[in-house]
Structures are given as structure tokens and as C-alpha cells.
N, C-alpha and C positions, 0 to 999 in steps of 0.2 A: 504493500499500500503506499502511496507517496505521502511525503511529509504533511500535505496541506489537507489530504483526506483524514489523516490521524488527528488533525488540529480541528476539522469540522465535526469530526464524530465526537471527540472529548468535549468540544463546546456544546453539542446538543445532549450529550450525557449530562452534563453540568447545569445545563439549564432546566432539564427535568429534576435533577437533584435538589435544585433550589424550591421546588414544589414541595418537598417532603417535610413532615414535622418531626418534632423530638421522638415519638413513638415509632416513627417510621425507620427505626435504626438498622433493620435488615437491608431495606432498600438503600441507605446512605453508604453502607458498607460495601454492599454489590456494585452500586454505581461508582464509588471511590476506586475499586479495583478495575472496573471496566475503563473508566476515564484515565486512570492513572497508568494503564497498559499502554493506551494511545499516547500520553505524554511521553512515556519512556520511548517507545517507537520512534516518535517524533525526534527526540534528542538524538537517538543513535544514528537514525537516518541522516539528520542535518550535521553530524560531525564525521559522516563517512565510515562509521563502524559496521553499520549493516547497510546492504541494498535494500531498495523498498521492496523488493519480492522476498526479503526475510524479516519476518516479524516476531517477536517475542509474544507468546500467548500467555504463559505462566513462568514465573521464575523456577518454580520447582519442576518444570517440566525440560529445562535445560540440562545439557551435559555439564559434568564438571568443567570441561575446558572453556565451553561457551560461556558459563556463569563466570569464571575467572576474567576472560576476555572483557565482557560486559562491565564488571567491578572495575577493571583498569581504566575503562573508559569513563566511568562515573558511578563511583561505588555507592554515593549518597543517593541517586536515584534507584539504582537497583535495590539497595537495602530498604528504600521507603515503600516501593511496590511489593518486594517480599514481605515486609511486615505488614502491610494490608491483607495479603494473601494468607498470611498466618493468623490473623485476627479472624478472618471470615469464617472458617469451619464452625467455630464455637459459638457464633452469634446468628449466622445465616442458617446453617444447616442444624446447629445445635440450640440448647436451651441455657445457656449460661447467663448468669445475674450480670447486670452491668452493660446492658447492650447499649444505652444511649450514651455512656462514656466511651465504650469501644467504638462508636460511630463518630463521636467529636475526634479521636484519635485518628480515625482512618481519614476523615477530612483535612485534618492538619497535614497528614502525610501526603494526601491529594494536591494540597497548596503548594507542598515542597516540590512535587513531581511538575507541577504546572510553572511554576516559578523557573525550576531547572531546566525545562524545555522551551523556555522562552515564549510562555502562553501568556 
């Protein structure tokens, strides 16, 4: 996907995210992960680390060598997406208490990803 397509998709997801209320923590976490993935891909494409036909879907699906390569390119952004992905199972698929707080953290990480990608 081209960088501008990632930007557009992340923007649409974030506009939808803005409609969520405090109790919609599952949607916030899920949206943060989806938009964050687009921001990370945008950043990696712009820096020439990955070509447009190579997109990260989830950090946990990367090989060890891919993960190392992308972390060298931008450790902070890769780690931000990874943390959102780690938050997700317990609150979106599970029933851990504190979902609203977890969503706040996911949104902080999403903001990091957006800024890091130049969004």
C-alpha cells in the first residue's frame, strides 16, 4: 500500500474513533491498533525501509530478523504498536478489569505513532 493510502486509512479510522465514548474501550483499543499499523507502515515506507508492497500486519507475526530490522529503523514506533497489540487480547478478546484505562494507554501510543509517522 502506498504511504498516502496508509495516511488516508489511519485518518478515517481515527475519525471514527473520535465518536467513541469512555465505555467503548474495546473499540478504542481495536481502532488504535488498526490506525497505528497504518502509521507505522507509513513511517517505514517513507524512510525506504519497506517498499509499498510490504506492509506489517502485526508485529507479533514478524520474523525475528524483520522485527530487528524495523526496530533499528524506529524502535519507538515498533514498540508502541507492539504494546497496543499486547493490550488488545485482555480487553478486546478478554474481560480484564480496567478497560477504560487500557484504552487511554492505547490512545497515547497511537498519538506517538501518528507523530512519529509525521501525521
